[in-house]
C-alpha beads as a LAMMPS data file, in Angstrom:
LAMMPS data file: protein, C-alpha beads

470 atoms
469 bonds

1 atom types
1 bond types

-500.0 500.0 xlo xhi
-500.0 500.0 ylo yhi
-500.0 500.0 zlo zhi

Masses

1 110.0

Atoms # bond

1 1 1 119.528 -406.352 260.225
2 1 1 119.745 -407.489 263.867
3 1 1 116.169 -408.696 263.483
4 1 1 117.238 -410.732 260.457
5 1 1 120.054 -412.319 262.361
6 1 1 117.647 -413.306 265.124
7 1 1 115.334 -414.893 262.537
8 1 1 118.212 -417.116 261.437
9 1 1 119.373 -417.953 264.964
10 1 1 115.793 -418.806 266.031
11 1 1 115.528 -421.306 263.213
12 1 1 116.951 -424.643 264.341
13 1 1 117.781 -425.609 260.780
14 1 1 120.130 -422.611 260.535
15 1 1 122.707 -424.259 262.753
16 1 1 125.405 -426.580 261.489
17 1 1 124.996 -425.800 257.780
18 1 1 127.720 -425.239 255.225
19 1 1 129.814 -422.116 254.818
20 1 1 131.086 -420.660 251.552
21 1 1 133.124 -417.754 250.217
22 1 1 132.174 -414.879 247.895
23 1 1 133.998 -415.320 244.559
24 1 1 132.312 -412.594 242.424
25 1 1 130.183 -409.496 242.954
26 1 1 128.301 -407.898 240.039
27 1 1 126.023 -405.228 241.430
28 1 1 123.125 -407.036 243.083
29 1 1 124.386 -410.487 241.981
30 1 1 126.852 -412.390 244.158
31 1 1 128.514 -415.777 243.355
32 1 1 129.340 -417.991 246.258
33 1 1 131.561 -421.113 246.277
34 1 1 130.955 -423.916 248.729
35 1 1 133.357 -426.782 249.437
36 1 1 130.628 -429.125 250.633
37 1 1 126.826 -429.245 250.772
38 1 1 125.884 -426.698 248.081
39 1 1 122.565 -424.924 249.038
40 1 1 119.414 -425.385 246.959
41 1 1 117.557 -422.891 244.764
42 1 1 115.677 -420.294 246.882
43 1 1 117.689 -421.023 249.989
44 1 1 118.567 -418.027 252.152
45 1 1 122.294 -417.246 252.790
46 1 1 123.986 -414.563 254.840
47 1 1 127.225 -412.756 254.067
48 1 1 127.623 -411.050 257.420
49 1 1 124.346 -409.100 257.721
50 1 1 123.659 -409.160 253.962
51 1 1 120.822 -411.559 253.068
52 1 1 121.216 -413.471 249.728
53 1 1 118.740 -415.794 247.959
54 1 1 120.100 -418.585 245.719
55 1 1 118.851 -418.026 242.216
56 1 1 120.804 -420.568 240.141
57 1 1 123.524 -423.212 240.197
58 1 1 126.497 -421.933 238.219
59 1 1 128.842 -424.878 238.710
60 1 1 129.063 -428.007 240.836
61 1 1 130.315 -425.964 243.785
62 1 1 129.124 -422.443 243.003
63 1 1 125.712 -420.784 243.330
64 1 1 124.589 -417.367 241.957
65 1 1 122.532 -415.310 244.443
66 1 1 120.422 -412.170 244.353
67 1 1 121.194 -409.705 247.142
68 1 1 118.145 -408.710 249.190
69 1 1 119.726 -405.521 250.420
70 1 1 122.525 -403.156 249.134
71 1 1 125.895 -404.869 248.577
72 1 1 128.058 -401.881 249.674
73 1 1 130.831 -403.100 251.898
74 1 1 130.729 -406.733 250.692
75 1 1 134.188 -407.956 249.715
76 1 1 135.510 -410.903 247.773
77 1 1 136.348 -413.951 249.899
78 1 1 133.807 -412.816 252.530
79 1 1 132.437 -415.726 254.604
80 1 1 128.872 -416.760 253.707
81 1 1 126.745 -419.023 255.916
82 1 1 123.795 -421.116 254.697
83 1 1 120.568 -421.197 256.744
84 1 1 119.534 -424.582 255.330
85 1 1 116.199 -423.331 253.911
86 1 1 114.339 -420.448 252.257
87 1 1 113.124 -417.248 253.899
88 1 1 110.984 -418.080 256.936
89 1 1 108.290 -415.637 258.100
90 1 1 106.095 -415.501 261.167
91 1 1 102.461 -416.555 260.796
92 1 1 99.399 -416.555 262.976
93 1 1 97.444 -414.100 265.056
94 1 1 100.617 -412.401 266.300
95 1 1 101.099 -410.667 262.916
96 1 1 97.603 -409.042 262.950
97 1 1 97.777 -405.251 263.231
98 1 1 101.409 -405.169 262.202
99 1 1 103.344 -403.672 259.261
100 1 1 106.108 -406.036 258.176
101 1 1 108.777 -406.459 255.477
102 1 1 109.608 -409.441 253.280
103 1 1 111.359 -411.191 256.154
104 1 1 108.515 -410.628 258.604
105 1 1 110.576 -407.986 260.413
106 1 1 108.664 -404.961 261.746
107 1 1 108.658 -401.617 259.928
108 1 1 106.019 -400.016 262.164
109 1 1 108.422 -399.137 264.999
110 1 1 107.019 -401.826 267.262
111 1 1 108.927 -404.832 268.768
112 1 1 109.810 -407.761 266.540
113 1 1 107.379 -410.690 266.187
114 1 1 108.752 -413.438 268.388
115 1 1 107.558 -416.759 269.819
116 1 1 105.570 -417.492 266.685
117 1 1 105.365 -420.294 264.161
118 1 1 107.423 -419.664 261.026
119 1 1 106.746 -420.934 257.542
120 1 1 108.837 -420.847 254.329
121 1 1 107.608 -418.332 251.729
122 1 1 107.863 -420.858 248.920
123 1 1 104.999 -423.379 248.755
124 1 1 103.117 -425.436 246.158
125 1 1 99.544 -424.264 245.195
126 1 1 96.630 -426.367 246.506
127 1 1 95.919 -429.579 244.654
128 1 1 92.907 -429.599 242.327
129 1 1 91.140 -432.147 244.586
130 1 1 91.404 -429.695 247.540
131 1 1 90.040 -426.705 245.662
132 1 1 86.458 -425.647 246.142
133 1 1 84.673 -423.468 243.540
134 1 1 82.612 -420.769 245.211
135 1 1 79.908 -418.948 243.150
136 1 1 79.299 -416.089 245.590
137 1 1 79.543 -412.318 245.009
138 1 1 81.461 -410.025 247.344
139 1 1 79.506 -406.766 247.571
140 1 1 81.705 -403.713 247.553
141 1 1 79.296 -400.767 247.777
142 1 1 80.783 -399.334 244.550
143 1 1 78.016 -399.066 241.887
144 1 1 80.075 -399.540 238.749
145 1 1 81.842 -402.660 240.081
146 1 1 78.826 -404.342 241.731
147 1 1 76.670 -403.846 238.576
148 1 1 79.084 -404.549 235.688
149 1 1 82.012 -406.506 237.167
150 1 1 80.909 -408.244 240.408
151 1 1 83.789 -409.621 242.502
152 1 1 83.911 -413.322 243.147
153 1 1 84.357 -414.329 246.836
154 1 1 87.395 -416.591 246.686
155 1 1 88.401 -415.330 243.252
156 1 1 90.959 -412.921 241.771
157 1 1 90.010 -409.457 240.588
158 1 1 92.292 -407.057 238.712
159 1 1 92.034 -403.279 238.609
160 1 1 93.619 -402.431 235.264
161 1 1 94.744 -398.940 234.187
162 1 1 97.622 -396.726 233.209
163 1 1 99.216 -394.034 235.405
164 1 1 96.905 -391.551 237.043
165 1 1 93.487 -393.091 236.376
166 1 1 92.678 -393.936 240.006
167 1 1 93.816 -397.577 240.685
168 1 1 95.226 -396.929 244.156
169 1 1 92.255 -394.687 245.132
170 1 1 89.811 -397.351 244.003
171 1 1 91.785 -400.071 245.876
172 1 1 91.821 -397.962 249.005
173 1 1 88.075 -397.479 248.757
174 1 1 87.558 -401.201 248.306
175 1 1 89.656 -401.788 251.484
176 1 1 87.513 -399.247 253.365
177 1 1 84.211 -400.728 252.160
178 1 1 85.025 -404.440 252.497
179 1 1 87.404 -404.737 255.445
180 1 1 84.953 -403.160 257.940
181 1 1 82.270 -405.700 257.060
182 1 1 84.605 -408.676 256.328
183 1 1 84.388 -411.471 258.862
184 1 1 87.772 -412.960 258.091
185 1 1 91.325 -411.571 257.977
186 1 1 92.661 -408.973 255.559
187 1 1 96.173 -408.650 254.182
188 1 1 97.550 -405.727 252.193
189 1 1 100.696 -406.398 250.185
190 1 1 102.485 -403.337 248.778
191 1 1 104.870 -404.264 245.988
192 1 1 106.966 -401.325 244.836
193 1 1 104.856 -398.971 246.982
194 1 1 105.823 -395.410 247.870
195 1 1 106.499 -395.040 251.573
196 1 1 103.954 -392.195 251.722
197 1 1 101.155 -394.487 250.496
198 1 1 102.097 -397.132 253.085
199 1 1 102.085 -394.568 255.937
200 1 1 98.694 -393.198 254.832
201 1 1 97.208 -396.668 254.663
202 1 1 98.500 -397.588 258.107
203 1 1 97.078 -394.408 259.611
204 1 1 93.708 -394.674 257.801
205 1 1 93.179 -398.285 258.821
206 1 1 93.920 -397.289 262.428
207 1 1 91.415 -394.462 262.274
208 1 1 88.786 -396.817 260.776
209 1 1 89.334 -399.257 263.633
210 1 1 90.179 -402.234 261.385
211 1 1 93.929 -402.416 261.682
212 1 1 93.775 -405.172 264.334
213 1 1 92.228 -407.481 261.687
214 1 1 94.814 -406.619 259.021
215 1 1 98.370 -407.433 258.182
216 1 1 100.366 -405.018 256.014
217 1 1 103.427 -406.298 254.170
218 1 1 105.582 -403.924 252.141
219 1 1 108.444 -404.199 249.639
220 1 1 109.004 -400.577 248.873
221 1 1 110.221 -399.131 245.554
222 1 1 113.507 -398.015 247.098
223 1 1 114.359 -401.591 248.086
224 1 1 116.316 -404.206 246.121
225 1 1 114.448 -405.907 243.206
226 1 1 114.802 -409.264 245.026
227 1 1 112.761 -407.886 247.941
228 1 1 109.966 -406.673 245.642
229 1 1 110.061 -409.950 243.814
230 1 1 109.544 -412.029 246.990
231 1 1 107.248 -409.817 249.160
232 1 1 104.151 -411.264 247.382
233 1 1 105.192 -414.750 248.464
234 1 1 105.593 -413.541 252.051
235 1 1 102.012 -412.159 251.994
236 1 1 100.656 -415.378 250.505
237 1 1 102.387 -417.513 253.137
238 1 1 100.619 -415.549 255.882
239 1 1 97.294 -415.722 253.988
240 1 1 97.642 -419.521 253.468
241 1 1 98.151 -420.041 257.230
242 1 1 94.830 -418.268 258.060
243 1 1 93.058 -420.235 255.276
244 1 1 94.524 -423.692 255.851
245 1 1 95.237 -423.829 259.554
246 1 1 92.660 -421.416 260.990
247 1 1 89.894 -422.147 258.406
248 1 1 89.242 -418.438 257.821
249 1 1 88.373 -416.447 254.744
250 1 1 91.165 -414.053 253.709
251 1 1 90.931 -410.823 251.739
252 1 1 94.301 -410.234 249.993
253 1 1 94.857 -406.840 248.439
254 1 1 97.912 -406.296 246.246
255 1 1 99.168 -402.930 244.964
256 1 1 100.729 -403.269 242.397
257 1 1 101.056 -406.752 240.787
258 1 1 102.801 -405.235 237.760
259 1 1 105.651 -404.186 240.064
260 1 1 106.115 -407.901 240.842
261 1 1 106.588 -408.590 237.136
262 1 1 108.881 -405.566 236.874
263 1 1 111.035 -406.793 239.808
264 1 1 111.223 -410.213 238.138
265 1 1 112.425 -408.519 234.992
266 1 1 115.141 -406.712 236.972
267 1 1 116.209 -409.901 238.677
268 1 1 116.312 -411.687 235.298
269 1 1 118.479 -408.932 233.826
270 1 1 120.865 -409.056 236.839
271 1 1 121.243 -412.827 236.292
272 1 1 122.112 -412.222 232.647
273 1 1 119.124 -413.965 231.079
274 1 1 118.187 -413.043 227.543
275 1 1 114.986 -410.932 227.610
276 1 1 111.882 -412.044 225.771
277 1 1 109.165 -409.911 224.059
278 1 1 109.128 -406.203 224.940
279 1 1 112.109 -406.749 227.283
280 1 1 110.310 -408.951 229.787
281 1 1 112.027 -411.984 231.369
282 1 1 111.571 -415.312 229.502
283 1 1 110.169 -416.901 232.683
284 1 1 107.392 -414.313 233.234
285 1 1 104.424 -416.576 232.598
286 1 1 105.737 -419.167 235.059
287 1 1 106.529 -416.617 237.731
288 1 1 103.059 -415.086 237.513
289 1 1 101.434 -418.530 237.638
290 1 1 103.490 -419.610 240.693
291 1 1 102.175 -416.593 242.601
292 1 1 98.590 -416.459 241.280
293 1 1 97.797 -420.196 241.549
294 1 1 98.414 -420.091 245.273
295 1 1 95.424 -417.729 245.552
296 1 1 92.568 -420.158 245.690
297 1 1 89.487 -421.383 247.585
298 1 1 89.846 -424.711 249.352
299 1 1 87.665 -426.886 251.602
300 1 1 89.244 -425.076 254.620
301 1 1 88.643 -421.478 253.509
302 1 1 88.973 -418.947 250.659
303 1 1 91.505 -416.280 249.653
304 1 1 89.773 -413.458 247.798
305 1 1 92.340 -411.282 245.995
306 1 1 91.954 -407.783 244.557
307 1 1 95.021 -406.627 242.623
308 1 1 95.930 -403.284 241.077
309 1 1 97.541 -403.799 237.656
310 1 1 99.499 -400.949 236.025
311 1 1 99.152 -401.096 232.291
312 1 1 102.232 -399.602 230.579
313 1 1 101.317 -396.829 228.038
314 1 1 97.600 -397.903 228.317
315 1 1 98.514 -400.888 226.094
316 1 1 96.308 -403.791 227.182
317 1 1 98.146 -406.120 224.723
318 1 1 101.305 -405.672 226.802
319 1 1 102.582 -409.171 227.717
320 1 1 102.459 -408.513 231.459
321 1 1 98.876 -407.362 231.418
322 1 1 97.838 -410.186 229.027
323 1 1 99.349 -412.871 231.265
324 1 1 97.785 -411.428 234.421
325 1 1 94.372 -411.227 232.659
326 1 1 94.378 -415.021 232.138
327 1 1 94.375 -415.699 235.950
328 1 1 91.499 -413.375 236.920
329 1 1 87.824 -414.075 237.504
330 1 1 86.922 -410.363 237.171
331 1 1 88.602 -407.462 235.399
332 1 1 87.849 -403.911 236.226
333 1 1 89.341 -401.725 233.457
334 1 1 89.917 -398.038 234.232
335 1 1 89.623 -395.671 231.247
336 1 1 91.719 -392.615 230.746
337 1 1 88.995 -391.100 228.573
338 1 1 86.457 -391.374 231.389
339 1 1 88.971 -390.045 233.867
340 1 1 89.504 -386.994 231.635
341 1 1 85.777 -386.328 231.613
342 1 1 85.697 -386.381 235.451
343 1 1 83.690 -389.627 235.596
344 1 1 85.145 -391.251 238.693
345 1 1 85.573 -394.136 239.382
346 1 1 86.777 -394.260 235.793
347 1 1 85.485 -397.819 235.200
348 1 1 85.111 -398.630 231.501
349 1 1 81.680 -400.343 231.381
350 1 1 82.299 -401.961 228.015
351 1 1 85.795 -403.376 228.722
352 1 1 85.219 -404.610 232.300
353 1 1 83.790 -408.062 232.858
354 1 1 83.361 -410.884 235.369
355 1 1 82.670 -414.617 235.342
356 1 1 80.104 -413.901 238.058
357 1 1 77.888 -411.893 235.713
358 1 1 75.618 -414.758 234.682
359 1 1 71.931 -415.345 235.515
360 1 1 72.817 -418.421 237.564
361 1 1 75.025 -416.456 239.927
362 1 1 73.696 -412.866 240.148
363 1 1 70.146 -413.599 239.104
364 1 1 68.142 -412.899 235.956
365 1 1 67.208 -409.303 236.939
366 1 1 70.793 -408.180 237.652
367 1 1 71.964 -409.814 234.440
368 1 1 69.324 -408.101 232.332
369 1 1 69.942 -404.685 233.876
370 1 1 73.721 -405.001 233.361
371 1 1 73.122 -405.996 229.729
372 1 1 70.774 -403.083 229.259
373 1 1 73.261 -400.619 230.679
374 1 1 76.078 -401.968 228.464
375 1 1 73.811 -401.938 225.372
376 1 1 72.717 -398.360 226.014
377 1 1 76.302 -397.156 226.522
378 1 1 77.508 -399.016 223.445
379 1 1 74.812 -397.450 221.311
380 1 1 75.757 -394.023 222.690
381 1 1 79.409 -394.687 221.689
382 1 1 78.316 -395.380 218.168
383 1 1 76.312 -392.160 218.054
384 1 1 79.099 -389.919 219.336
385 1 1 80.607 -389.280 215.889
386 1 1 77.237 -388.323 214.392
387 1 1 76.591 -385.954 217.339
388 1 1 80.026 -384.411 216.903
389 1 1 79.511 -383.781 213.193
390 1 1 75.836 -382.983 212.848
391 1 1 74.606 -382.280 216.357
392 1 1 72.120 -384.138 218.579
393 1 1 69.142 -382.440 216.780
394 1 1 69.731 -384.582 213.673
395 1 1 69.128 -387.802 215.636
396 1 1 65.772 -389.614 215.650
397 1 1 63.626 -389.355 218.784
398 1 1 64.573 -392.910 219.780
399 1 1 68.293 -392.156 219.405
400 1 1 67.892 -388.958 221.409
401 1 1 66.206 -390.883 224.223
402 1 1 69.128 -393.425 224.105
403 1 1 71.650 -390.569 224.410
404 1 1 69.698 -389.089 227.372
405 1 1 69.610 -392.412 229.146
406 1 1 73.326 -393.159 228.460
407 1 1 74.551 -389.790 229.687
408 1 1 72.573 -390.122 232.910
409 1 1 73.771 -393.672 233.396
410 1 1 77.357 -392.518 232.955
411 1 1 76.891 -389.951 235.667
412 1 1 74.858 -392.172 237.948
413 1 1 77.702 -394.688 237.948
414 1 1 80.008 -392.043 239.369
415 1 1 80.370 -392.033 243.156
416 1 1 82.007 -389.876 245.873
417 1 1 84.571 -391.955 247.781
418 1 1 84.916 -392.029 251.552
419 1 1 88.713 -392.233 251.347
420 1 1 89.106 -388.958 249.410
421 1 1 86.288 -387.051 251.111
422 1 1 88.761 -384.905 253.021
423 1 1 90.287 -383.709 249.793
424 1 1 87.132 -383.469 247.649
425 1 1 84.850 -381.943 250.268
426 1 1 82.069 -384.401 249.268
427 1 1 80.797 -386.954 251.769
428 1 1 81.559 -390.506 250.601
429 1 1 78.814 -392.921 249.661
430 1 1 78.448 -396.669 249.862
431 1 1 75.539 -397.936 247.737
432 1 1 73.924 -401.318 248.234
433 1 1 73.495 -403.692 245.279
434 1 1 69.679 -403.358 245.496
435 1 1 69.856 -399.516 245.261
436 1 1 72.291 -399.736 242.319
437 1 1 69.961 -402.104 240.425
438 1 1 66.842 -400.027 241.224
439 1 1 68.536 -396.785 240.040
440 1 1 69.830 -398.185 236.735
441 1 1 66.502 -399.975 236.057
442 1 1 64.627 -396.684 236.628
443 1 1 66.910 -394.796 234.233
444 1 1 66.665 -397.529 231.582
445 1 1 62.859 -397.479 231.710
446 1 1 62.535 -393.748 231.257
447 1 1 62.347 -391.832 227.933
448 1 1 61.939 -388.388 229.416
449 1 1 63.770 -386.889 232.426
450 1 1 62.833 -384.001 234.680
451 1 1 66.217 -383.679 236.308
452 1 1 69.231 -382.476 234.250
453 1 1 72.216 -384.702 233.610
454 1 1 74.333 -382.878 236.215
455 1 1 71.899 -383.925 238.975
456 1 1 72.915 -387.598 238.518
457 1 1 76.641 -386.774 239.035
458 1 1 78.348 -387.971 242.216
459 1 1 75.300 -389.127 244.093
460 1 1 74.541 -392.363 245.938
461 1 1 71.138 -393.854 245.115
462 1 1 68.332 -392.118 243.193
463 1 1 66.594 -390.871 246.332
464 1 1 69.333 -388.208 246.491
465 1 1 68.422 -387.122 242.981
466 1 1 64.809 -386.445 244.128
467 1 1 66.042 -384.355 247.038
468 1 1 68.286 -382.312 244.763
469 1 1 65.650 -381.877 242.065
470 1 1 62.817 -380.760 244.337

Bonds

1 1 1 2
2 1 2 3
3 1 3 4
4 1 4 5
5 1 5 6
6 1 6 7
7 1 7 8
8 1 8 9
9 1 9 10
10 1 10 11
11 1 11 12
12 1 12 13
13 1 13 14
14 1 14 15
15 1 15 16
16 1 16 17
17 1 17 18
18 1 18 19
19 1 19 20
20 1 20 21
21 1 21 22
22 1 22 23
23 1 23 24
24 1 24 25
25 1 25 26
26 1 26 27
27 1 27 28
28 1 28 29
29 1 29 30
30 1 30 31
31 1 31 32
32 1 32 33
33 1 33 34
34 1 34 35
35 1 35 36
36 1 36 37
37 1 37 38
38 1 38 39
39 1 39 40
40 1 40 41
41 1 41 42
42 1 42 43
43 1 43 44
44 1 44 45
45 1 45 46
46 1 46 47
47 1 47 48
48 1 48 49
49 1 49 50
50 1 50 51
51 1 51 52
52 1 52 53
53 1 53 54
54 1 54 55
55 1 55 56
56 1 56 57
57 1 57 58
58 1 58 59
59 1 59 60
60 1 60 61
61 1 61 62
62 1 62 63
63 1 63 64
64 1 64 65
65 1 65 66
66 1 66 67
67 1 67 68
68 1 68 69
69 1 69 70
70 1 70 71
71 1 71 72
72 1 72 73
73 1 73 74
74 1 74 75
75 1 75 76
76 1 76 77
77 1 77 78
78 1 78 79
79 1 79 80
80 1 80 81
81 1 81 82
82 1 82 83
83 1 83 84
84 1 84 85
85 1 85 86
86 1 86 87
87 1 87 88
88 1 88 89
89 1 89 90
90 1 90 91
91 1 91 92
92 1 92 93
93 1 93 94
94 1 94 95
95 1 95 96
96 1 96 97
97 1 97 98
98 1 98 99
99 1 99 100
100 1 100 101
101 1 101 102
102 1 102 103
103 1 103 104
104 1 104 105
105 1 105 106
106 1 106 107
107 1 107 108
108 1 108 109
109 1 109 110
110 1 110 111
111 1 111 112
112 1 112 113
113 1 113 114
114 1 114 115
115 1 115 116
116 1 116 117
117 1 117 118
118 1 118 119
119 1 119 120
120 1 120 121
121 1 121 122
122 1 122 123
123 1 123 124
124 1 124 125
125 1 125 126
126 1 126 127
127 1 127 128
128 1 128 129
129 1 129 130
130 1 130 131
131 1 131 132
132 1 132 133
133 1 133 134
134 1 134 135
135 1 135 136
136 1 136 137
137 1 137 138
138 1 138 139
139 1 139 140
140 1 140 141
141 1 141 142
142 1 142 143
143 1 143 144
144 1 144 145
145 1 145 146
146 1 146 147
147 1 147 148
148 1 148 149
149 1 149 150
150 1 150 151
151 1 151 152
152 1 152 153
153 1 153 154
154 1 154 155
155 1 155 156
156 1 156 157
157 1 157 158
158 1 158 159
159 1 159 160
160 1 160 161
161 1 161 162
162 1 162 163
163 1 163 164
164 1 164 165
165 1 165 166
166 1 166 167
167 1 167 168
168 1 168 169
169 1 169 170
170 1 170 171
171 1 171 172
172 1 172 173
173 1 173 174
174 1 174 175
175 1 175 176
176 1 176 177
177 1 177 178
178 1 178 179
179 1 179 180
180 1 180 181
181 1 181 182
182 1 182 183
183 1 183 184
184 1 184 185
185 1 185 186
186 1 186 187
187 1 187 188
188 1 188 189
189 1 189 190
190 1 190 191
191 1 191 192
192 1 192 193
193 1 193 194
194 1 194 195
195 1 195 196
196 1 196 197
197 1 197 198
198 1 198 199
199 1 199 200
200 1 200 201
201 1 201 202
202 1 202 203
203 1 203 204
204 1 204 205
205 1 205 206
206 1 206 207
207 1 207 208
208 1 208 209
209 1 209 210
210 1 210 211
211 1 211 212
212 1 212 213
213 1 213 214
214 1 214 215
215 1 215 216
216 1 216 217
217 1 217 218
218 1 218 219
219 1 219 220
220 1 220 221
221 1 221 222
222 1 222 223
223 1 223 224
224 1 224 225
225 1 225 226
226 1 226 227
227 1 227 228
228 1 228 229
229 1 229 230
230 1 230 231
231 1 231 232
232 1 232 233
233 1 233 234
234 1 234 235
235 1 235 236
236 1 236 237
237 1 237 238
238 1 238 239
239 1 239 240
240 1 240 241
241 1 241 242
242 1 242 243
243 1 243 244
244 1 244 245
245 1 245 246
246 1 246 247
247 1 247 248
248 1 248 249
249 1 249 250
250 1 250 251
251 1 251 252
252 1 252 253
253 1 253 254
254 1 254 255
255 1 255 256
256 1 256 257
257 1 257 258
258 1 258 259
259 1 259 260
260 1 260 261
261 1 261 262
262 1 262 263
263 1 263 264
264 1 264 265
265 1 265 266
266 1 266 267
267 1 267 268
268 1 268 269
269 1 269 270
270 1 270 271
271 1 271 272
272 1 272 273
273 1 273 274
274 1 274 275
275 1 275 276
276 1 276 277
277 1 277 278
278 1 278 279
279 1 279 280
280 1 280 281
281 1 281 282
282 1 282 283
283 1 283 284
284 1 284 285
285 1 285 286
286 1 286 287
287 1 287 288
288 1 288 289
289 1 289 290
290 1 290 291
291 1 291 292
292 1 292 293
293 1 293 294
294 1 294 295
295 1 295 296
296 1 296 297
297 1 297 298
298 1 298 299
299 1 299 300
300 1 300 301
301 1 301 302
302 1 302 303
303 1 303 304
304 1 304 305
305 1 305 306
306 1 306 307
307 1 307 308
308 1 308 309
309 1 309 310
310 1 310 311
311 1 311 312
312 1 312 313
313 1 313 314
314 1 314 315
315 1 315 316
316 1 316 317
317 1 317 318
318 1 318 319
319 1 319 320
320 1 320 321
321 1 321 322
322 1 322 323
323 1 323 324
324 1 324 325
325 1 325 326
326 1 326 327
327 1 327 328
328 1 328 329
329 1 329 330
330 1 330 331
331 1 331 332
332 1 332 333
333 1 333 334
334 1 334 335
335 1 335 336
336 1 336 337
337 1 337 338
338 1 338 339
339 1 339 340
340 1 340 341
341 1 341 342
342 1 342 343
343 1 343 344
344 1 344 345
345 1 345 346
346 1 346 347
347 1 347 348
348 1 348 349
349 1 349 350
350 1 350 351
351 1 351 352
352 1 352 353
353 1 353 354
354 1 354 355
355 1 355 356
356 1 356 357
357 1 357 358
358 1 358 359
359 1 359 360
360 1 360 361
361 1 361 362
362 1 362 363
363 1 363 364
364 1 364 365
365 1 365 366
366 1 366 367
367 1 367 368
368 1 368 369
369 1 369 370
370 1 370 371
371 1 371 372
372 1 372 373
373 1 373 374
374 1 374 375
375 1 375 376
376 1 376 377
377 1 377 378
378 1 378 379
379 1 379 380
380 1 380 381
381 1 381 382
382 1 382 383
383 1 383 384
384 1 384 385
385 1 385 386
386 1 386 387
387 1 387 388
388 1 388 389
389 1 389 390
390 1 390 391
391 1 391 392
392 1 392 393
393 1 393 394
394 1 394 395
395 1 395 396
396 1 396 397
397 1 397 398
398 1 398 399
399 1 399 400
400 1 400 401
401 1 401 402
402 1 402 403
403 1 403 404
404 1 404 405
405 1 405 406
406 1 406 407
407 1 407 408
408 1 408 409
409 1 409 410
410 1 410 411
411 1 411 412
412 1 412 413
413 1 413 414
414 1 414 415
415 1 415 416
416 1 416 417
417 1 417 418
418 1 418 419
419 1 419 420
420 1 420 421
421 1 421 422
422 1 422 423
423 1 423 424
424 1 424 425
425 1 425 426
426 1 426 427
427 1 427 428
428 1 428 429
429 1 429 430
430 1 430 431
431 1 431 432
432 1 432 433
433 1 433 434
434 1 434 435
435 1 435 436
436 1 436 437
437 1 437 438
438 1 438 439
439 1 439 440
440 1 440 441
441 1 441 442
442 1 442 443
443 1 443 444
444 1 444 445
445 1 445 446
446 1 446 447
447 1 447 448
448 1 448 449
449 1 449 450
450 1 450 451
451 1 451 452
452 1 452 453
453 1 453 454
454 1 454 455
455 1 455 456
456 1 456 457
457 1 457 458
458 1 458 459
459 1 459 460
460 1 460 461
461 1 461 462
462 1 462 463
463 1 463 464
464 1 464 465
465 1 465 466
466 1 466 467
467 1 467 468
468 1 468 469
469 1 469 470
């Protein structure tokens, strides 16, 4: 908390502003009355060491605030001082290589970030005239994503899935594969993260030698809902500085954007707002839009965002998942059925999609191969019931060839990951887009196969299959 006090004292606007008194405390909600100069919505206040953010105006002289840390020890009539503005966080090269919280205070055991420019975490999205559409694919080295759901450089990609289907593992692999070759700056934003996952990521990025090009911002699951609700805005403020002021491309990784919605729901409940459908806050669509619309490509640079999205009870019609879907340029859907069959990454080839998958962007050959893979796997899905009831022997020779191709494609699209190689014992693979296309095209063109289905499982490109089959 001493760091937070220094943040306020270093801010010139913090001096000479109004003081108020606590008039009500309801858990994480605090009402404060001011005699003069009532603070604005989203302004940061301090009751001693306790940070508060103004959420609403309750009366002409009273504001309702969300506490950004536990309220134990806070008493009625306690003095509250206004800072004169919202949360201000450090920006610039000084934050690279650091692990910070929602206030920009260090949580990596290193000294506080001082002598740096500070920006408010609340900002308007770029104007339409300043936006620049970029039709360029960001290659990830993961076969299933590069083939079926290519990621747009400067766009937003969602990794959708329920609990335990591999969202965090896939996101970690994407960090490993892209950050090392990425020329710009990378930010990782952990919303509602476990402290174990944050510690592992910090250590792994250090071992990979890319931590000095990254910023890690965490609002952990044991922290107040207001912290988890605002940590995404902190990460975006730092990303926007690198994009707008430094003219750099930024890779923004968020795990998990659903926890942002969940934190907003908790904040809404604390404020006494009537919930909407399925218990979500009535302002959910606006809150998601305020965050997502700041992620954009401009004439100065681009922010490419990859977001893990937890899907409650695997229900993709859930309002949170549906609203997040509408902001994305690519959706990678993880299937529990494929995960149960051991097909990792458990990317559902029929449900995943991307606006990049058009002949004008990826090229006619890539487009045709992706269509062929989807068509083959869709035909196999239709034949599954017949195979289960009558057996594969009852199928025509053409259908049997389709099944053989589909089962090998399913296994070829699996891949050993570098980030779990220590646990799996298998060396991780990164596969180029050209090798992925060549492998899938070869399988689609064949009607008879020398190698068994199992030989296609957890390999990189098809040259490894030849080595194993010989």
